[in-house]
Residue frames relative to the residue before (quaternion, step in Angstrom):
aa qw qx qy qz dx dy dz
M 1.0000 0.0000 0.0000 0.0000 0.00 0.00 0.00
G 0.0049 -0.8008 0.5985 -0.0238 3.55 -0.58 1.12
T 0.7614 -0.3054 0.2669 0.5058 3.54 -1.24 -0.46
V 0.1558 -0.7931 0.5846 0.0703 3.57 -1.00 0.87
A 0.4622 -0.6222 0.5465 0.3173 3.56 -1.22 0.55
V 0.3665 -0.7647 0.4947 0.1903 3.58 -0.80 1.01
D 0.2058 -0.7722 0.5934 0.0961 3.58 -0.87 1.04
H 0.8024 0.0679 0.0191 0.5927 3.58 1.12 -0.65
E 0.0457 -0.7767 0.6276 0.0282 3.55 -1.11 0.74
Q 0.0053 0.7956 -0.6045 0.0386 3.57 -0.95 0.89
R 0.3371 -0.7205 0.5695 0.2072 3.58 -0.96 0.91
L 0.0371 -0.8096 0.5851 -0.0275 3.56 -0.77 1.08
P 0.3594 -0.6776 0.5794 0.2757 3.59 -0.90 0.80
L 0.5691 -0.6015 0.4176 0.3742 3.60 -0.99 0.75
G 0.7615 0.3530 -0.2733 0.4699 3.57 -0.98 0.85
M 0.6555 0.4749 -0.3248 0.4893 3.60 1.22 -0.15
G 0.0594 0.7991 -0.5970 0.0389 3.56 -1.16 0.49
E 0.4136 -0.6810 0.5448 0.2614 3.51 -1.32 0.11
V 0.3466 -0.7207 0.5633 0.2080 3.57 -1.01 0.84
W 0.3007 -0.7579 0.5548 0.1652 3.55 -0.74 1.10
Q 0.2701 -0.8040 0.5178 0.1119 3.56 -0.70 1.12
A 0.7775 0.3889 -0.1993 0.4522 3.61 0.81 -0.95
K 0.7846 0.2372 -0.1274 0.5585 3.60 1.14 -0.48
R 0.2302 -0.7419 0.6064 0.1700 3.52 -1.30 0.31
L 0.5554 -0.6156 0.4556 0.3240 3.50 -1.20 0.64
A 0.2139 -0.7887 0.5668 0.1048 3.58 -0.76 1.06
S 0.7923 -0.1036 0.0728 0.5969 3.58 1.07 -0.70
V 0.0715 -0.7745 0.6270 0.0436 3.54 -1.29 0.48
E 0.0969 -0.7494 0.6535 0.0451 3.54 -1.09 0.85
V 0.0695 -0.8268 0.5581 -0.0146 3.60 -0.71 1.07
Q 0.0835 -0.7372 0.6678 0.0606 3.53 -1.14 0.79
F 0.1880 -0.7662 0.6067 0.0980 3.59 -0.58 1.16
L 0.1383 -0.8408 0.5229 0.0213 3.56 -0.69 1.12
A 0.7864 -0.0509 0.0695 0.6116 3.60 1.09 -0.70
E 0.4558 -0.6955 0.4907 0.2601 3.57 -1.30 0.11
A 0.2049 -0.7101 0.6519 0.1697 3.52 -1.41 0.24
H 0.3339 -0.7477 0.5434 0.1849 3.54 -1.12 0.64
H 0.6981 -0.4544 0.3435 0.4338 3.56 -1.27 0.43
G 0.7839 0.2976 -0.2492 0.4845 3.55 -0.92 0.98
A 0.5413 0.6149 -0.4110 0.4000 3.59 1.22 -0.25
A 0.3363 -0.6979 0.5897 0.2285 3.55 -1.16 0.64
I 0.1215 -0.7848 0.6050 0.0577 3.56 -0.99 0.85
L 0.2726 -0.7217 0.6099 0.1811 3.53 -1.28 0.44
S 0.2075 -0.7507 0.6171 0.1120 3.53 -1.02 0.90
R 0.0516 -0.7965 0.6024 -0.0082 3.57 -0.64 1.14
L 0.0267 0.8159 -0.5771 0.0249 3.54 -0.97 0.78
S 0.0539 -0.7713 0.6332 0.0357 3.49 -1.29 0.45
A 0.5675 -0.5766 0.4655 0.3589 3.52 -1.24 0.56
A 0.0907 -0.8070 0.5834 0.0158 3.56 -0.96 0.89
G 0.7746 -0.1993 0.1174 0.5886 3.57 1.16 0.59
E 0.7359 -0.4088 0.3016 0.4476 3.56 -1.32 0.02
G 0.8552 0.0140 -0.0496 0.5158 3.57 -0.54 1.20
A 0.6388 0.5170 -0.3236 0.4689 3.59 1.25 0.22
L 0.0941 -0.7804 0.6171 0.0378 3.54 -1.11 0.77
A 0.2263 -0.7148 0.6430 0.1562 3.54 -1.22 0.66
H 0.1165 -0.8069 0.5790 0.0134 3.57 -0.78 1.09
V 0.0506 -0.7490 0.6587 0.0507 3.54 -1.20 0.65
I 0.1559 -0.7667 0.6187 0.0711 3.57 -0.86 1.01
V 0.0042 -0.8110 0.5842 -0.0318 3.60 -0.72 1.09
R 0.4803 -0.6099 0.5420 0.3218 3.53 -1.25 0.51
E 0.4850 -0.7145 0.4221 0.2760 3.58 -0.67 1.11
E 0.6765 0.5510 -0.3153 0.3733 3.61 0.81 -0.96
D 0.8316 0.1411 -0.0552 0.5343 3.61 0.97 -0.74
E 0.4515 -0.7164 0.4220 0.3236 3.59 1.34 0.15
K 0.3151 0.7515 -0.5147 0.2667 3.61 1.21 0.47
E 0.3949 -0.7150 0.5291 0.2299 3.57 -0.83 1.00
L 0.2163 -0.8097 0.5393 0.0822 3.56 -0.65 1.17
A 0.8011 -0.0832 0.0958 0.5849 3.58 1.00 -0.81
R 0.1773 -0.7184 0.6595 0.1322 3.50 -1.37 0.46
L 0.0333 -0.7978 0.6020 -0.0018 3.54 -0.98 0.85
A 0.1394 -0.7255 0.6639 0.1159 3.52 -1.27 0.53
T 0.0260 -0.8135 0.5808 -0.0141 3.59 -0.68 1.08
A 0.1755 -0.7451 0.6339 0.1104 3.53 -1.23 0.60
W 0.1320 -0.8077 0.5746 0.0107 3.56 -0.87 1.06
V 0.1069 -0.7725 0.6241 0.0488 3.55 -1.10 0.79
P 0.6209 -0.5452 0.3864 0.4097 3.60 -1.12 0.50
R 0.4397 -0.6642 0.5417 0.2686 3.53 -1.09 0.80
E 0.3995 -0.7098 0.5248 0.2473 3.57 -0.89 0.93
P 0.5472 -0.6204 0.4349 0.3558 3.59 -0.99 0.74
A 0.5499 -0.5961 0.4684 0.3506 3.56 -1.13 0.67
P 0.5264 -0.6300 0.4576 0.3416 3.60 -1.02 0.74
A 0.5355 -0.6154 0.4719 0.3345 3.55 -1.11 0.70
R 0.3243 -0.7543 0.5408 0.1827 3.56 -1.02 0.76
């Protein structure tokens, strides 16, 4: 995992997230590089890294310090079985 070109950036308060409805996480690779403290604002940056793959970079907003790099792979969520 090296430097990635950013396609999207979103500011997220720590502890918040988005629930993915159409896809499910198939795999994740994480490199923790630095820490953030309670109350810090972080930026989540991502870019497409191939079919169903995303490259993520998490940075501390105040100084742009890279906190983590992630590589995720997503696959379509299978429909729930009929009841």
